[in-house]
N, C-alpha and C positions, 0 to 999 in steps of 0.2 A: 646557793645561800650566800656565796663569796661577791656575787654581783648585786650591789644594793638596788638597782633599778628592776631587778628580776621579780614577778609577783610573788614568787614562792616566800611564804611568811612563816610557817611552822614546821619543824622536823621532829619526828618522834625518834629518838636515839636509844638503841638497845645496847651496844657496846662499842668502845674504843674511841668515838668520835671525841668524847667529852675530854680526854687527856691530850689532845694533840690539834685539834682543828681551831683555825684562828680566823675570825671573821670580825672585825672591830665594831661593825653595825649592828651585831646581835645584842639585844638588850634585855630580856627576860628569859630565866631558867626555871622550869617547873621540876621540882626533884621528887621522886616517889621511889628512890632505890637508896639502900644505906651505902655510904662512901666513907672512907677514913684517910687519915694522913695525907700524904703529897696528893694522892688521887683525888680528894676533895678540894683540895687548894687549887689544883690544876683545872678542875672542872668548873668551879666558881669564877676562875679567870677567865672564861670563855665569854662572859658577859661583862667583864669587869674592865674593858677597854674603852678609853676616851675615843669618842667619834662624833665630830661636828659638834651639835649641840648637845650630845650626850655626855654627862659628866661621870656617870656610874652605871652599874647593872642592878636589876632586880632578880633576886632569888626568891622564888615561892616554895616554901618548905611544907611538904604535905606529910612527913613522917618524924619531924623533929631531929634535926641534924646540928642544932647548935651546940650542944656538949661535945660532938665529935669534931666541929669546927674549931672550938677552944682547944681541945686536945692536939688538933693539927697545928695550931698557932704556936703551941709550946716547942714544936720542933724547930721554929725559927729563932735566932738570936735577938736579943733586944733591940739591936739596931734594925735588923730584918723586920721585925714586927713594927716598928716604928714607921717604916717604910711601906709596909704592906697594908696598914690600916689607916684610918682617920679617926682625928678626935670628934667621936660623935657628938660630946656635949658642946663643942663649939660650933658644930653644923647646926645643931638644934637652936642654939642662940641666935645664929644668923637667919635661921629661918623664922622664928618668932620676930626677929626685927623687921624682916621683909613682909611678913604678914600684918604687923602693926603698921607699916607705911600705906599698904592697902586698905586696912580699915579706915585709916585717916583721910585717905582720898575719897573713901564713900561716907565719910561722917555726913549726918544729915539725910542720909538716904535709907530707909528700911528695906533691907534684902532678906528679911529673916524667913520667908516663904520660900526660900532657894531649894530646900529640902522638903518640900512637900510631897505627898504621897501620888499628886496629881501630875501628869507630864504638863498639862497645859498652864497650870498655876507656877511649875518651874519655869516654863517658856517665857511666860508674861513677866516674871522675876527677872529673869536674864535680860529681857528687851528694856525693861524699865531701868536696869543697871546701866546698860548700854546708853541710853537717852541721858542718864546722869552724868556718866562720864565725858560723853560728847559735849554736853553743855558746859564743860569746864574748860573748854578750848582745845584747840590742836596740840599745844606742847605738853598739857596735862594729859591729854588722851595717850600720847607716845610715852610718858613716864609711867602711866598705869600699865600698859602693855609691856615695857621693859621691865618694871618691877615684877609683874606676874611671870614673865619668863624666868627672871632670877629666882622668884620664889619656886618655881616648878623644879628648876634644877637643883637647889638646895633640897627640896622635899624628897628628891629621888636618892639622895645619900643618905637619909635618915627616916626613910618611910616606915621603919618597923618600931621607931621610938615612941613612947606612950604620947609625948607632947604632939608628935607629927600625926600620929594615929587620930587625935582628939580633933584636928582640923581638917582631917583628909577630905570631908565632904566640901568643905567652904575653898580649899584649894581647887576642888574640880570645878566649882562654881565660878571661881575667878578665871581659870583657864578657859571656861566656855564662853565667859563675857569677852575675854581677849580673842578668842576665834571668831566671835561675832564681828567685833571691831575690824577684825582684818578681811572679813568676807566682804565688807563693804568699802575696804580699800580707803579708810580716812586718812592714813599716813602717805598715801601717794606710792605705796609699792607696785611695782609692775608685775603683772602676771601675763601668762599667755592667753589668747583670745578665747580658748576652748576652755580654760580654767575661769575667766571671767564670766563667758557664757553659761557655763554649768551654774555658777554660784548665784548670778543675778537670776536665771530662770527659776531656780529652785530654793536656794538659800535656806536649807534645812540643816538642822544640827540636833544629834541625838542627846537626849537629857542626861543630866549629871549621873543618875542611877540607873533609870529604866531603860530598856533597849527599843523603847517606843520611838519612832520617828517623827517630829513635830514639824510642819510646814510653817514658816515665820511669817509669810503673807497671811495664811489662815488664821493663826494666832492674833495678829495685828487687826485681823477683821477685813482684809481687802482681798479682791479676787487676784489671781496671778495674772500680772499684766502682759499685755502683748508688747513685747519690748521692742518689736520693728517700728511701732508708731506712737509708743508712749499714748495710749488710748485717753480721750477725755474722761472716760469712767474711771479708769486707774488714777488718774491725776487727781480727780474729786475725791476719790477715796483717800488717797495720800493726804489731801487738804485738811481732813478732819481727824486725823490721827492725833491721839493724845500725846504720843512720844515725839515731841516737834524736832528735836535733835536727831533723832533717827531718821524721821522724814526728809530732813535736809541731807543727812549723809547718803541715804539711798536716792535722792533725786540728783545730787553730785554726781554720783557714780553712774547713774543710768545716762545722764545728759552728756558725760565726758564720752562715754560710749557712742552717743548719737553723733557728737561733734567728729568723731573718728569716721563714723560711717559718711557722713556729709563730706568729709574732706576727701573722700575717695573719687568724688565726682565733681566737688565746687570748691575749691581753695579759698575764694574770696568769702563766700558764705561761711565757711568753717571758721576761718580766722575771725570774722565778726561775733559768731556765736561763742567762741572760745573766749574772747575778750569780755562779752557781757558775763559769761559764767564765772570768770574770774574774778571780776568785780563783785558781782553778787556773794560770793563765797568770802571773799576778803571782808566784805562789810559784816558778814556773819562771824568770821574769826574775830573782827575787832569789836564786835557786839555794839556795833554803832547803830543797828537798828534791831526791833524786835525780831524773834526768831518766826513768828507769824508772818510778818513782811517779807521775810527772806523766801519762805514757802511760797508766797504770791508770786514773788519775782521769778522763781524758778519755775514755777507751773506755766507763768506767761511766757517764759523763755522756751519751754517745751512745745508750747501751743505755736510759737513763731516759727520753730524748727520744723514742726510737721507741716505747716503751710508752704514753708520755703521748699520743701522736698517735692510737695505737690504742684508748685509753681511752676509756670514755664511763660517766658514772655512769647506774646502773640506771634505765630508764624516761626517759631524757634523750637528746635529739638533739645533734649535735656543737655547735651553736650554744647550745644551753639549757646544755650543759656549761661552755662558755665563761663564760656569765653566772652559773652556780652558783659557779664559782672566783672571779669577781669578787666575789660575795657573801660568800663563805668566806674571803675574803684577810684579814680579822681573825677570829681564833679565837673571839672573844668571840659574835659572830653564831651560830656553831654552838651554842655553850653555852647561850644564850638561846632561840634558836627550834628548836633540833633539824634533823636531816638533811631529813626528810620536808617541813617548812615551806619550807625554803628550796628545795628542788627544785620546789615548787609555785611560789614566787615566780619563780624561774628560769623556768619553763614560761611564766608569765604575762607576765613581761617580754619573752620573746621575741615573744609575740604582740603585746604593745602596741607594741613597737619597730617591728615590720614594719608595723603599721598606721598608723604615724606618720611612716614612711619616704617621702620624695619625692625627686624628682630633685634631687641636689645639696644636700639639706637639710644635710648636715655641713659645708657651706661657707657656709651662711647663719646668722648670729648669732641671729636671730629664731626660725628652725626649731630651732637647737641649744637655745636657751633653753626652747621649748615641749617637746622632748624631755626636758630636766631635770625639767620639771614632771610630766610623766607618770610618770617614774622615782621621783620623790619621792612623789608620790601613792600609788603602789603599795607603796612600801616602808613608809609609815605606815601604810596598810591593815593590813599584816599585823604591826604592832609591831616592825620592825626597829630594833635599839639606836640611839636618837637621838645618841649620843655618837660613833658611827662612820658615821652615816648620809651626812654629807657627803662623806667619803672614799668610799663606796661609789658614791654618784651619781657621783662624777668617774670612777672606774674602769667602771663600767658604760656611761656615756655615750661613753668613750674606746673602749672595746671595741664599742660600735654604731657609731662612726665608722669604725673600722678595718674592721669587717664590711661597711660600705656599698659598698665596691668590690669585695666579694667575693661578694655574696649576690644573689639573683634576688629581687625583691620579690614573686613569685608562688609561689616555692619556697624551696629551701634554697640552699647554697652552691653557687657555680659557679666 
């Protein structure tokens, strides 16, 4: 229990633990035995510690210990009581202030069906709220997420108060919308590849009340995509989604992952697609073109990425094509040397670089310097334009470094 990363989540306590065990991350205590005086105060203190985003604990009382708690508090001096407790009226006022801010952000959007008895209706309502918030732009989306976070923290400190109970379901809905926004990474937060893969392949969220699990893709009416290729069928389904802002955010996240995949094998293509993606999203953020037009641009970009990964210059392997792209990054090279010569250089570059690769060579400056010499010598041999040679060497060596982790020294890409 003391290890916050351990999977153990629940412990049933019979004796002793409640009055001496200290785990700041513990957040909820279910009480079904009578306690009094300092024993009760110490027990409650087990979940009362501040920890990361946790501002207070939750005590679920099954037997009615409120009167015993009041009696226990009387044993404290007035100054002790002031330090031991909080002004719930002030907290409730702060809660209602945050609640009002969020409802103002959602002004003009009807989310009244958030508490429907049907999970699918609740899910659609959540998605529509996501779309509405995304439509307000990046800054407003971040403000919504931050305000919901503040609302949740405040709610945890006064959850038993009448005003808090009145908006309990709405708070849960706001938190579900916030979590969904985070799932598509609209604010640029970084997650591990495993987290991203899991979220993009499933993107599921439990409804606010029911324990049913609803698949967001199914709710939106689209098939789960083959994320490895962004299939034409999936892209067409995204094109006709009514929630245009959600569609853009989803495409942005998927294409960002696609760019990273391309970068492992072709740095020039990845840079090109990254710039195109950035331009399209910037136009969306500035609202300089309609959302439908942005979606069209992103879909076309996805198709280009698919074609780029399937492409290969005639007579060149995948890694040779990556070096060919590095050499033709400047149009001057093609004008001076011609296509056939550049293909020959790419072929010899691949052989020379593989021959000079050693374990962790890309982490050793001396080995990297030797690799640069090999590349320069080969470019000079074929008369690569001197004025762009230095840039070409940098791109080629960077491409080789990226390939180092993806290539089998006895063969091709792994």
